[in-house]
Steps between C-alpha positions, in 0.01 A plus 500: 500500500627844421383851566628854505636678806323831441553784255408864445266577210554801271233694694696453826272235653703223667373152419552269798657154469275230362359383165599136497574316178534123516738308273470122524719243325505123530797276429520121498740313735776526237463879485323513163252785462135383489281813510474856625234762561481862612212631709449869573287582802221762488511818710793567733608190686764329700600134527416338833599134458648259246511125567587197286355165608663156469339443160627828355182708517561867573269696731512881501314726740484865394336799672345768276424862587406825330777747402453690826533181707129467577325163461357421155127473432530122473712240682839627617679162495539265206632142516642369172595137438720390209640172384419139447671176593724387213731237653 
């Protein structure tokens, strides 16, 4: 998971850290590339948790918020699950 550490816009407004992008890649036991995906989160957000289980599934928990840090209109946490058992 990646994100920015904050920046100042041209109008002088400072954007706080956040805005997670998720880059996932899977390799086989020999190190050969199998697949990849990129997922960009909506709103401003920050990663909370990343876990990989014994079968290689990846679980990501991300918290979303409005630009000013207030809670969004909908859910403020999103759990994403990626992967499938290949071996």
